[in-house]
Structure formats: structure tokens, C-alpha cells
C-alpha positions as CSV (number, residue, x, y, z in Angstrom):
1,X,0.0,0.0,0.0
2,X,2.9,2.4,0.8
3,X,4.4,1.8,-2.6
4,X,1.2,2.3,-4.2
5,X,0.9,5.8,-2.6
6,X,4.5,6.5,-3.4
7,X,3.9,5.6,-7.0
8,X,0.7,8.0,-7.1
9,X,2.8,10.7,-5.6
10,X,5.6,10.3,-8.3
11,X,3.0,10.4,-10.9
12,X,1.3,13.5,-9.6
13,X,4.7,15.3,-9.5
14,X,5.6,14.2,-12.9
15,X,2.3,15.2,-14.2
16,X,2.5,18.6,-12.8
17,X,6.1,19.2,-14.1
18,X,4.9,18.2,-17.6
19,X,1.8,20.4,-17.2
20,X,4.1,23.4,-16.3
21,X,6.2,22.8,-19.5
22,X,3.1,22.5,-21.6
23,X,1.6,25.7,-20.2
24,X,4.4,27.9,-21.8
25,X,4.0,25.9,-24.8
26,X,0.3,26.5,-25.0
27,X,0.6,30.2,-25.0
28,X,-1.1,31.4,-28.3
29,X,1.2,33.0,-30.8
30,X,-0.8,36.2,-31.0
31,X,-0.2,36.5,-27.3
32,X,3.5,35.6,-27.4
33,X,4.2,38.2,-30.1
34,X,2.3,40.7,-28.1
35,X,4.1,40.3,-25.0
36,X,7.5,40.1,-26.7
37,X,6.8,43.4,-28.3
38,X,5.6,44.9,-25.0
39,X,9.0,44.0,-23.5
40,X,11.1,45.2,-26.7
41,X,11.4,49.0,-26.5
42,X,12.3,49.4,-30.3
43,X,11.5,52.9,-31.6
44,X,11.8,53.8,-35.3
45,X,10.4,55.9,-38.1
46,X,8.1,54.4,-40.6
47,X,7.8,57.3,-42.9
48,X,6.2,60.2,-41.1
49,X,5.1,58.0,-38.3
50,X,6.9,57.4,-35.0
51,X,6.5,53.7,-34.4
52,X,7.7,51.1,-32.0
53,X,7.5,47.2,-31.9
54,X,4.2,47.1,-30.1
55,X,2.4,49.7,-32.1
56,X,3.5,48.1,-35.5
57,X,2.4,44.7,-34.3
58,X,-1.1,46.0,-33.2
59,X,-1.4,48.0,-36.5
60,X,-1.0,44.7,-38.5
61,X,-3.6,42.6,-36.4
62,X,-6.2,45.1,-35.3
63,X,-8.4,45.2,-38.4
64,X,-8.8,41.4,-38.9
65,X,-9.3,40.8,-35.2
66,X,-11.9,43.5,-34.9
67,X,-13.8,42.1,-38.0
68,X,-13.6,38.5,-36.5
69,X,-15.0,40.0,-33.1
70,X,-18.0,41.6,-34.5
71,X,-18.8,38.6,-36.8
72,X,-18.9,36.2,-33.8
73,X,-15.8,34.3,-34.2
74,X,-14.7,34.7,-30.6
75,X,-18.1,34.0,-29.1
76,X,-21.0,36.2,-28.6
77,X,-20.5,40.0,-28.1
78,X,-20.5,41.1,-24.4
79,X,-21.4,44.4,-22.8
80,X,-17.6,44.9,-22.2
81,X,-17.0,45.0,-26.1
82,X,-19.5,47.6,-26.7
83,X,-18.5,49.8,-23.8
84,X,-14.9,49.6,-25.0
85,X,-16.1,50.9,-28.3
86,X,-18.3,53.6,-26.7
87,X,-15.3,54.7,-24.7
88,X,-13.2,55.3,-27.9
89,X,-16.1,57.1,-29.5
90,X,-16.1,59.4,-26.6
91,X,-12.3,60.0,-26.7
92,X,-12.9,60.9,-30.5
93,X,-15.6,63.4,-29.6
94,X,-13.4,65.0,-27.1
95,X,-10.6,65.3,-29.4
96,X,-12.8,66.8,-32.3
97,X,-14.2,69.4,-29.9
98,X,-10.8,70.2,-28.1
99,X,-7.9,69.2,-30.4
100,X,-9.3,68.9,-34.0
101,X,-5.9,69.1,-35.5
102,X,-4.9,65.9,-33.5
103,X,-8.0,64.1,-34.1
104,X,-6.7,61.6,-36.6
105,X,-3.3,60.9,-35.0
106,X,-4.4,60.8,-31.4
107,X,-7.6,58.8,-32.0
108,X,-5.6,56.4,-34.2
109,X,-3.0,55.9,-31.5
110,X,-5.5,55.2,-28.8
111,X,-7.4,52.8,-30.9
112,X,-4.5,50.9,-32.0
113,X,-2.9,50.6,-28.6
114,X,-5.8,50.3,-26.3
115,X,-8.4,48.5,-28.5
116,X,-5.6,46.5,-30.1
117,X,-4.4,45.2,-26.8
118,X,-7.9,44.2,-25.8
119,X,-8.6,42.5,-29.1
120,X,-5.5,40.4,-29.0
121,X,-6.4,39.0,-25.4
122,X,-10.1,38.6,-26.5
123,X,-9.2,36.7,-29.7
124,X,-6.4,34.5,-28.4
125,X,-7.3,33.6,-24.9
126,X,-10.2,31.5,-25.2
127,X,-10.0,28.6,-22.8
128,X,-8.0,27.1,-19.8
129,X,-5.0,26.2,-21.8
130,X,-4.5,29.4,-23.5
131,X,-5.0,31.3,-20.3
132,X,-2.5,29.2,-18.5
133,X,-0.1,29.7,-21.5
134,X,-0.4,33.5,-21.2
135,X,0.2,33.4,-17.4
136,X,3.4,31.1,-17.9
137,X,4.9,33.1,-20.8
138,X,4.3,36.3,-19.2
139,X,5.9,35.2,-15.9
140,X,8.9,33.9,-18.0
141,X,9.4,37.2,-19.7
142,X,9.1,39.2,-16.2
143,X,11.8,36.7,-14.8
144,X,14.1,37.3,-17.8
145,X,13.9,41.1,-17.2
146,X,15.3,40.6,-13.8
147,X,18.8,40.2,-15.0
148,X,19.1,43.8,-16.3
149,X,16.9,45.0,-13.7
150,X,19.4,43.8,-11.0
151,X,22.3,45.4,-13.0
152,X,20.4,48.7,-13.4
153,X,19.4,48.8,-9.7
154,X,22.9,48.4,-8.5
155,X,24.8,50.4,-11.2
156,X,22.3,52.7,-12.7
157,X,23.1,51.5,-16.2
158,X,20.0,50.6,-18.4
159,X,21.5,47.7,-20.3
160,X,18.7,47.0,-22.8
161,X,18.2,50.7,-24.1
162,X,22.1,50.9,-24.2
163,X,22.2,47.8,-26.5
164,X,19.2,49.1,-28.6
165,X,20.7,52.4,-29.3
166,X,23.7,50.7,-30.8
167,X,21.6,49.1,-33.5
168,X,21.1,51.0,-36.8
169,X,17.5,52.5,-37.5
170,X,16.5,51.8,-33.9
171,X,16.4,53.8,-30.7
172,X,15.2,53.5,-27.2
173,X,14.5,57.0,-26.2
174,X,14.0,56.6,-22.5
175,X,15.3,58.6,-19.7
176,X,18.0,56.7,-17.8
177,X,18.6,58.8,-14.8
178,X,16.2,58.2,-11.8
179,X,16.3,59.0,-8.1
180,X,17.3,56.4,-5.5
181,X,15.4,55.1,-2.8
182,X,16.7,52.8,-0.1
183,X,20.1,53.0,-1.7
184,X,19.0,51.4,-4.9
185,X,18.4,52.9,-8.4
186,X,14.8,52.7,-9.5
187,X,14.8,50.6,-12.7
188,X,13.2,51.2,-16.0
189,X,14.5,48.0,-17.8
190,X,12.3,48.4,-21.0
191,X,9.6,50.9,-19.9
192,X,9.7,54.8,-19.9
193,X,9.3,55.0,-16.0
194,X,9.9,52.7,-13.0
195,X,6.2,52.7,-12.0
196,X,5.3,51.2,-15.4
197,X,7.8,48.5,-15.1
198,X,6.8,47.7,-11.7
199,X,3.2,47.8,-12.3
200,X,3.4,45.5,-15.2
201,X,5.5,43.0,-13.2
202,X,3.1,43.2,-10.3
203,X,0.3,41.8,-12.3
204,X,2.2,38.4,-12.6
205,X,2.0,37.7,-8.9
206,X,-1.6,36.4,-8.7
207,X,-1.5,34.9,-12.2
208,X,1.5,32.6,-11.0
209,X,0.6,31.9,-7.4
210,X,-3.2,31.3,-7.9
211,X,-3.6,31.0,-11.6
212,X,-1.0,28.3,-12.1
213,X,-1.6,26.3,-8.9
214,X,-2.8,23.3,-10.8
215,X,-0.2,23.6,-13.4
216,X,3.1,24.0,-11.4
217,X,4.7,22.0,-8.6
218,X,4.4,23.9,-5.4
219,X,8.2,24.6,-5.3
220,X,8.2,26.1,-8.8
221,X,5.2,28.2,-8.1
222,X,7.0,29.5,-4.9
223,X,10.1,30.5,-6.6
224,X,8.5,32.0,-9.8
225,X,6.2,34.1,-7.5
226,X,9.2,35.2,-5.5
227,X,11.0,36.3,-8.6
228,X,8.1,38.3,-10.1
229,X,7.7,39.9,-6.6
230,X,11.4,40.8,-6.7
231,X,11.1,42.3,-10.1
232,X,8.1,44.5,-8.7
233,X,10.2,45.6,-5.7
234,X,13.1,46.7,-7.8
235,X,10.9,49.5,-9.4
236,X,10.8,51.0,-5.9
237,X,7.4,52.6,-6.8
238,X,4.7,53.0,-4.1
239,X,2.1,52.2,-6.9
240,X,3.6,48.9,-7.8
241,X,4.2,47.8,-4.3
242,X,0.6,48.8,-3.4
243,X,-0.6,46.4,-6.3
244,X,1.4,43.6,-5.0
245,X,0.3,44.3,-1.4
246,X,-3.3,44.3,-2.4
247,X,-3.0,41.0,-4.3
248,X,-1.2,39.4,-1.3
249,X,-4.0,40.6,0.9
250,X,-6.6,39.0,-1.3
251,X,-4.6,35.7,-1.7
252,X,-4.1,35.5,2.3
253,X,-7.8,36.2,2.9
254,X,-8.9,33.5,0.5
255,X,-6.5,31.0,2.1
256,X,-7.5,32.0,5.7
257,X,-11.2,31.8,5.1
258,X,-11.2,29.2,2.3
259,X,-14.0,27.2,4.2
260,X,-16.3,30.2,4.6
261,X,-18.6,30.8,1.7
262,X,-19.4,34.3,2.7
263,X,-15.8,35.4,3.0
264,X,-16.0,38.1,0.2
265,X,-19.1,39.5,1.7
266,X,-17.5,39.7,5.0
267,X,-14.3,41.2,3.2
268,X,-16.4,44.0,1.6
269,X,-18.3,44.6,4.9
270,X,-15.0,45.1,6.9
271,X,-13.8,47.7,4.1
272,X,-17.1,49.6,4.5
273,X,-16.8,49.5,8.4
274,X,-13.1,50.4,8.2
275,X,-14.0,53.5,5.9
276,X,-16.8,54.6,8.4
277,X,-14.4,54.2,11.4
278,X,-11.5,56.2,9.8
279,X,-14.1,58.9,8.7
280,X,-15.5,59.3,12.3
281,X,-12.2,58.8,14.3
282,X,-9.4,60.4,12.3
283,X,-9.1,64.1,11.8
284,X,-8.2,63.4,8.2
285,X,-10.5,62.2,5.5
286,X,-10.3,58.4,4.5
287,X,-8.8,59.4,1.1
288,X,-6.0,61.3,2.9
289,X,-5.3,58.3,5.2
290,X,-5.2,56.0,2.3
291,X,-2.9,58.2,0.2
292,X,-0.5,58.7,3.3
293,X,0.1,54.9,3.4
294,X,-0.1,54.2,-0.3
295,X,2.8,56.5,-0.9
296,X,6.5,56.6,0.2
297,X,6.2,60.1,1.7
298,X,3.7,62.5,3.2
299,X,4.7,65.0,0.5
300,X,3.7,62.5,-2.2
301,X,0.5,61.9,-0.5
302,X,-0.5,65.6,-0.3
303,X,0.5,66.2,-3.9
304,X,-1.6,63.4,-5.1
305,X,-4.6,64.9,-2.9
306,X,-4.2,68.3,-4.5
307,X,-3.9,66.8,-7.9
308,X,-7.4,65.0,-7.2
309,X,-8.9,68.3,-5.9
310,X,-7.8,70.4,-8.8
311,X,-8.4,67.6,-11.3
312,X,-12.1,67.5,-10.2
313,X,-12.3,71.2,-10.8
314,X,-11.3,70.6,-14.3
315,X,-13.8,67.8,-14.6
316,X,-16.8,70.0,-13.5
317,X,-15.6,72.7,-15.9
318,X,-15.8,70.4,-18.8
319,X,-18.0,67.4,-17.6
320,X,-19.1,66.1,-21.1
321,X,-16.2,66.4,-23.6
322,X,-13.3,67.0,-21.1
323,X,-10.4,69.2,-21.9
324,X,-8.8,66.9,-24.5
325,X,-5.0,67.1,-24.8
326,X,-5.0,70.8,-23.5
327,X,-3.2,71.8,-20.3
328,X,-5.4,71.6,-17.1
329,X,-6.2,74.4,-14.8
330,X,-4.1,74.4,-11.5
331,X,-2.1,76.7,-9.2
332,X,1.4,77.8,-10.6
333,X,3.2,75.8,-7.9
334,X,1.8,72.5,-9.0
335,X,3.5,70.3,-11.8
336,X,1.7,69.0,-14.8
337,X,1.7,65.4,-13.9
338,X,-1.6,63.6,-12.9
339,X,-0.8,60.6,-11.0
340,X,-4.4,59.0,-11.3
341,X,-5.3,57.1,-14.4
342,X,-9.1,57.3,-13.7
343,X,-9.0,61.0,-12.9
344,X,-6.9,61.9,-16.0
345,X,-9.3,59.9,-18.2
346,X,-12.3,61.8,-16.9
347,X,-10.4,65.2,-17.1
348,X,-9.3,64.6,-20.6
349,X,-12.2,62.7,-22.3
350,X,-15.2,63.6,-20.1
351,X,-17.5,61.7,-17.6
352,X,-19.3,59.6,-20.3
353,X,-15.8,58.3,-21.4
354,X,-15.0,57.5,-17.8
355,X,-18.2,55.8,-17.2
356,X,-18.1,53.7,-20.3
357,X,-14.5,52.5,-19.4
358,X,-15.2,52.1,-15.7
359,X,-18.6,50.3,-16.5
360,X,-16.9,48.0,-18.9
361,X,-14.5,46.8,-16.3
362,X,-16.9,46.6,-13.4
363,X,-19.4,44.6,-15.6
364,X,-16.9,42.2,-16.4
365,X,-15.4,41.6,-13.0
366,X,-18.8,41.1,-11.4
367,X,-19.9,38.7,-14.0
368,X,-16.8,36.7,-14.0
369,X,-16.5,36.8,-10.1
370,X,-20.2,35.6,-9.6
371,X,-20.0,32.6,-12.1
372,X,-21.0,29.3,-10.5
373,X,-17.6,27.3,-11.0
374,X,-16.6,24.2,-9.1
375,X,-14.6,25.3,-6.1
376,X,-10.8,24.0,-6.4
377,X,-11.1,23.4,-10.1
378,X,-8.5,24.6,-12.5
379,X,-10.9,27.3,-14.1
380,X,-12.0,28.4,-10.6
381,X,-8.3,29.2,-9.7
382,X,-7.8,31.0,-13.0
383,X,-10.9,33.1,-12.5
384,X,-9.7,33.9,-8.9
385,X,-6.2,34.8,-10.2
386,X,-7.7,37.2,-12.9
387,X,-10.0,38.9,-10.5
388,X,-7.4,39.4,-7.8
389,X,-5.1,40.9,-10.5
390,X,-7.7,43.3,-11.9
391,X,-8.8,44.3,-8.4
392,X,-5.2,45.2,-7.4
393,X,-4.6,47.0,-10.7
394,X,-7.8,49.1,-10.6
395,X,-7.2,50.3,-7.0
396,X,-3.5,51.3,-7.9
397,X,-4.6,53.2,-11.0
398,X,-6.1,55.7,-8.5
399,X,-2.4,56.5,-7.6
400,X,-0.6,56.4,-10.9
401,X,-1.0,57.1,-14.6
402,X,-0.1,54.7,-17.4
403,X,0.9,55.2,-20.9
404,X,2.7,53.8,-23.9
405,X,2.9,50.0,-23.9
406,X,1.6,49.7,-20.2
407,X,-1.6,51.5,-21.4
408,X,-2.1,48.8,-24.0
409,X,-1.2,46.1,-21.5
410,X,-4.0,47.3,-19.2
411,X,-6.6,46.8,-22.0
412,X,-5.0,43.4,-22.7
413,X,-5.5,42.3,-19.3
414,X,-9.1,43.3,-19.1
415,X,-9.7,41.3,-22.5
416,X,-7.8,38.3,-20.8
417,X,-10.8,37.6,-18.7
418,X,-13.6,37.9,-21.2
419,X,-13.4,34.1,-22.2
420,X,-14.8,33.1,-18.7
421,X,-18.2,34.3,-19.8
422,X,-18.3,32.1,-22.9
423,X,-16.5,29.1,-21.4
424,X,-18.2,25.7,-22.3
425,X,-20.4,24.1,-19.5
426,X,-17.7,21.5,-18.9
427,X,-15.0,23.9,-18.3
428,X,-15.7,24.0,-14.6
429,X,-15.4,20.4,-13.9
430,X,-12.4,19.4,-11.7
431,X,-9.4,18.0,-13.5
432,X,-9.5,14.2,-13.9
433,X,-6.0,13.8,-12.5
434,X,-5.7,17.0,-10.5
435,X,-2.9,17.3,-8.1
436,X,-3.4,17.6,-4.2
437,X,-4.8,21.0,-3.5
438,X,-3.3,23.6,-1.1
439,X,-5.5,22.3,1.7
440,X,-4.2,18.8,1.3
441,X,-7.5,17.3,-0.1
442,X,-7.7,15.3,-3.3
443,X,-10.3,16.0,-6.1
444,X,-12.4,13.0,-6.9
445,X,-11.1,11.1,-10.0
446,X,-13.5,10.7,-12.9
447,X,-11.8,7.7,-14.5
448,X,-10.8,4.3,-13.1
449,X,-7.0,3.7,-13.1
450,X,-5.8,0.6,-14.8
451,X,-4.2,-0.6,-11.6
452,X,-6.3,-1.7,-8.7
453,X,-8.4,0.9,-7.0
454,X,-7.8,1.5,-3.3
455,X,-10.8,-0.3,-2.1
456,X,-9.7,-3.4,-4.1
457,X,-6.2,-3.1,-2.7
458,X,-7.7,-3.0,0.9
459,X,-10.0,-5.9,0.2
460,X,-7.1,-8.0,-1.0
461,X,-5.0,-7.1,1.9
462,X,-7.9,-8.0,4.4
463,X,-8.4,-11.4,2.7
464,X,-4.6,-12.1,2.9
465,X,-4.6,-11.3,6.6
466,X,-7.6,-13.5,7.2
467,X,-5.9,-16.2,5.3
468,X,-8.5,-16.4,2.5
């Protein structure tokens, strides 16, 4: 009986290792090319157009992907698809009213990067295997970026841009000099700002630790999660660290109360109670308290608070069409940066543009979170990983702004969860040979193994002991 258990353990480990290797291989080509282009800061001129690797790739694929989406090749259209298109329409209306000379170029850029990222994920990530492939391949790229990130953190040298700038016809026009924190240089690696590198890397935490639980052996899952967390830390950005902390909070809450069905209702209730308590007890508003602990310094917290206050002044002055790409009204002592993605979206494009974008995300997250999936199944873990990632990201976007490739990647992440709504009915069944879960329980097998079952082995042992 001991030898039988040992054989099953070895078989489970072997299956898990093989599953981890298959996960990377199962990443769709569309997703692989997209992620490689995201991590490849190649800037070049294509006639009068300033291009980069990601923008060129999306320019090639966006039209056929859009046509196939609206013709039903990727499942039925969902509300998020329509709201995303409405958001871009409101962006175009704002540009037409505020910056007519930039209407074509700015609308084209926003459509290609934002809608293109969403369409790639919507088209390519269609089932459990492709989602696991995305998680594995993305984590691999983040870990590969660690080598130049460590060099840059210790020496201040941005190796990847240096190498690209030596190539003919290409450049990597990124600022290399950044301030230090905790005695380390803040790293850019392949992004225009440390916050963008850290924020992108932080999204791999839940995708690996939760999303690949049934694909990776526990040891591999642990060290890969540690490496992507290290990459997030090297950005030394409060926004990226906040995204990581929120994901760890959600993961920990799920694990501690895994046997409580109402755990997320309790979680939301505690957040509401905490907000009321802070509002009543503290001399500062809950937003001031949140910003104080979500940033590295009190100065940064108050700067973000003033940005929000003056940003809302601009919103109410132009609520429907926003201010477009024009400068925003603020005191002379304030800088021009708006460290709040949701606020800047509302300021620039108007309240309808914000509502269409926020509504598309809220709709998708709630619909996916409420799907009746079998607890402990592979698709349930993947669903939880995506929801944790999006929740951490959306909260963090209240403290940072994103642009360039990271702007497209956010839309990609939103699209990466749409397939849950169109998943076949049998997608929520536990795996036939699922590994032992984190709580130590085993999923019930659907097929009878060729060897004797446990009951048959026990019966034979009882007969042998009794002399039969």
C-alpha cells in the first residue's frame, strides 16, 4: 500500500512538471508576439510615423481581429466589447471638440494601442490552456527581465536601451537617470518609467501563485512568485508595491477563510466598516489616510490629494467632453503630472468616457466573479487569479497614470478575462488527475485507473490477513 501511494505521488509530481512545461508551450502565438513586443522598446520611424515594436504589431492585427470579433468568431459579443467601443467614441468626440488638428493621429494611436491590446487577448485567450499559457509566458518574460533590472538597480546602467541604441535604424528614447530609494536605483528596464515596469510586473503575482496552482509544482510556483515579486520591488514605486500588497491581501484572505462561503461579503463589509471608522475617528478624510499609507512620503500623499482636488475642478468645468490634450487648470506651484489614471481619463475625455470604461471593467469583473464554478477546479483558480489581478490593478490606478505599452497592456488584461463568460459548460469540472490541493484534499477522480483501486487493494489485504 505504501508503494502504491509513493507511485501515485511520483505520478502526480511528474504530471505537474509536464503540465508546467506545456503551459508555456500553450501560449497562443498572438499573445507571445504581443508580450515580446511589449518588452521590446524598439523605436523607429516608418515614413512620417513614429513607431515602436508594439504599435507596429497591433497596427497589423487590429483590423482582422476586430472584424472577427464583430462577426462572432470569438463568441457572442458582451457588454464590455460595446462599452470599450463607446469609450473610444467619446475619446474621439473630445478630441474633435478640443484638439481637432490631432483628431486623426491621437484617435488612431488610442485605438491601436488600447483597443488592439484588448482584441489580442479577446481573440487568443479562449480557454483554460491558452490562459495558463499566457500566465506562464508572461511570468517567464518578467523573470528574464530580472537580470538587466538587477544590474540597473545596482549600477544605474540601463542595459537594454544601451544595446538597442547601438543598432542601426532603432533607438530606445527613454530617460535613464532616476532618483534612488533605499540606496538602490529605481529601474526602468524596458519601460519609460519605473512605475510602469513595476506595475506590469506586479500583475504576474496572482497569475502565477493562484492561476497556475494546478499547473506548477509547489516549489516552482513559490520561486517563480518570489522572482516576479522581486522584479516588482526593484521599481521601488509605491504604486507597484501597492498593487502587489493588495494581491497578497486577497490571496491571504482567500486562504485563511477558504472554508467560509461568505468570505468576500465579510471582506467588503470590513472595508465599509473601516471607511466609516476612519471617517469618524480620524481628523483626516479616509482618502488622505489611504494616500498617506499608499505612498513613500507624506509629500507625495498631499501632492496626489491636491492633484485630485484640482483635477475635479477641471472635470466639473468640462464634464461632457473634457479638456482633451490641452493643459489643465491648477495653481502655478503644481506640476503638470496627474498621478491618477481614472482621474486623468475623466479630465481629458469627459465623464461619459470614464463611465463607459469603468462600467466595462466593473461589469466584466462582477460577471466573472459571480460565475458558478466548481471550487478548487482549474478554471476556478484561473478566475480567482484574474479577478485578484484586476482588483489590485484598478485600485492602484487611482495613484498612478499609465501610458505607452503599459496603457495597451491594461486593456490586454481586461480582455484576458472575457473568455470566462463564454466558457463551455464542462470547463468548470475538476481535472480528472488534479494534483493535491493547497489544503491537502484530493479531487475525486473521474476515471478508473488501470491498476487496482484503493478499495480493491484494501480488500485483497484484508483477505490475505484473514488467510482467504
